[in-house]
N, C-alpha and C positions, 0 to 999 in steps of 0.2 A: 520533375515542372520546377519551373526552376523558383519559383513564390517559394517553395520549400527547402529552398536554399537559402533566403533572403531573411537575411539576424536583424533586422528589423521586425519583420514579419512573428520570428522568433521572439522578439519584446514582447510584441505586442499581445500572442498567447500566452508567452509566461506570466503577464501581467494579471491577463485576465484567469490561470488558474490557479493563483496569489490568492485572486479575492476570491473566486469561488470555493476554495477550499477552504481557506481560512473564515468564510463563512460558516461551511458545513459544521464545521469543528467550535466555532461560538457556538453555536446554536444547540450542538450538542452539552457543550459545556452547561449549559444555561439550561436544557431539559432535565439535567440531574439536581441542579439546583435545589428541588426540594426535597430530593436527599438529603437525609439528617447527615451520610458523609458524603455526600458526593464523590459516589464513585463513577465516574466518569473519565476516571485516569485508568481502570481497571483494564478495560475492554483493547483488543488489538485494532479494532476499529479506527476508533479514533489514536490511539499509540499512533498506528502505522500512516494514517494523513495525517498527520502532524509531520511527522519523519518527510511526508511527500511535500508538503511544504515547504521544507526546508532546502529539501534536496531541490527544487523546482527554483529559490531562490538564491539557489551557488548554484545552475544553468542561468538563470539572467542575468546573475551578476558575469559569467564568462562571458556570456553575449555580449555584456558592456566593453567586457576588455576585449573579444575581437574588434570590436569597432569604434576603438579608440585606438587599435590596430591598423585599421583601415581595411579588417578582412571583413568586406559588407556580405561575402556568402559561405557557405558553408555548414559542415555539417558539424554537430557539437563532438568535440576530441576530449572535451575536461568531465572528467566525475560521469565516468560512460557507466562503471560497475557500479557504483553508487544506482544511480539511474535504474541500471537493472534491477539492482535488490528491488528497490521499489514499484518497478514494475510487476515483479512477479508476487510480492506483497497487495498489491492495485487488486490483481488480476483471481488472485484466490479468494481475498476479501468479495470481490463483487460477483465469483462466482459459488462461493459456501451460500452466503444471503442471501441468492435471488432464487437459489435451485433447491435449495435444504431446508429453509423456514419457512414451517410448515404458513405461520401467520402474518405475516409479514415482509413476505415478498412484492415482487412490482407488479401482480395482478391482483392485489388488496387495496384496500380503501383503507388501511392502516400506514402501509409504505409512503400515502402521498400524503396523511395528515399530520407530517413536520415536513421543516426546510431540511435539516440534518437526513435523513432516513434520505432520500433519495440525491441528495450530493456527494453525500459521504459513501453510499454502497452501489451509484448510476455513474452521475455525470463527473465528479471530480474522478475514479477511476477510468472509464471511459476517457478521459480529455487528456490523462495521465499518459496512457497508454498512445492516444494519438501523438501526444509531442515525443515519446521516443521511439516508437516507430518510424517517425516522417525528420524527426530531429535530428535523432545520437547516430552517430557513426559507430554501427554495433559490433563492426570489423576491430572497433578499439576492447569488446568483452574482456574482460579476462578470462584465462582458461579456468582458473580456479574459483570460477564469479558463484556458478553452482552451489558451490561451499563456503561461501560468502554471505549464500539469501540466506543459510539456515543458521545463522549466527542470531541474528535478530530474535527467529522464532522461538529456538533454545534456551534464549535470555529470558525471553515473557512467558514459559512455560515454565522457565522456574522461579519468577520472577512469582506468577497467580501461586504455585503449591509454597513457595513460602510464606508468603503473605496470611496468606488463608491455615496454616499450619500456625503461625506466630500469635492472629486474630481469631482464630476457629471459636474456643475455649473463650475470649475476654468476656466476658458476661454485658457490657456496655454495648458491644457491637453485635452482640447478639438479640437483639431490636427488629420489629419490620421495617423495610425497604433495604436491610441492609446483603450486601450479595456479594457472599463466598467466596464461591467460582464464576469468576466470568462468563465460561462454557462447560458445557454437564462432559466435557471428556474429560476435567480435571477433577472431576467431583469422587473424591476418593473416602468419602462418608458414603454414599449412594453405592458407590462400586467399590470391589477391592482393587487396592494400590497398585497387584501388581498389571489388574487389569488397565487403571489409568497410563502406568507407564507402556503400555503396548499401546497407546492410543497417541498419548505423547511423537515415542519414535516412527512412529506410523504416517503419525500428520506431519515432524520432521521430514519421512522419505516422504513424502507427498511435496513439499516444497523443495527437495535437489529436482525429484523426475520430473517437473511441471520445464525447472530452471535448465535442466537438461537438454529435453525437448525443445521449449523457444532457442537456447541457443544454437541448436543441431536446425532448428530452422530458418531462423537467422544466415548460416555458414549455408547451408542450401544456398539459399535466396539470392548472397554474395557471386555464389559460385557458376550460376547461371549470367551468359554471356549476355554481354549489354547490344543493345542494339545500335548502327550507327545512323546517328539522327545530323541532315545538314542544317549550317544556319539559314 
């Protein structure tokens, strides 16, 4: 489809995503202001959506560079592995929240009661997935991309564990509204530490497995013979 190769169309969709994603992030931040420590930054959803906005800004700059070079059509050749990583994070965020959150998923009133929840857990991930699948040259995905994907979740897990270890016993943080563990899988107070470590590595394995699965799907799609289309 010619429209999907238009760099001008890419620019428009990138701009829409940046506005959408930034709006969701801002509303999420504002939603945490009433908490005395505003733990907005602790959650994977917020962090990964910020990374997604940064990624689309990079794609926007790339598209502008192409248009300045008189390249009016084509797929994105730059930042492909970065975009692939974000694509996996967005897919995982959307799937885990909407299928494994008992009281806040898409079929509940709570889900639609705020701006940030549907934006960051549904609309922004869906739009980013469209951007990646439709606009990015997936043949440029690095063969090491699944291992690149796991770097950020690993660092995030270390961040949560180190932060909770440092702040967990500080009296001023032991107050109502303070969130020590962003997700139950990191709660080594409730669960044995060895079990938390197993949870963590299972989660990392999940990211790698999903990455390899999508990379395989994209490779198979690329190998399908294309039909000749007459002008």
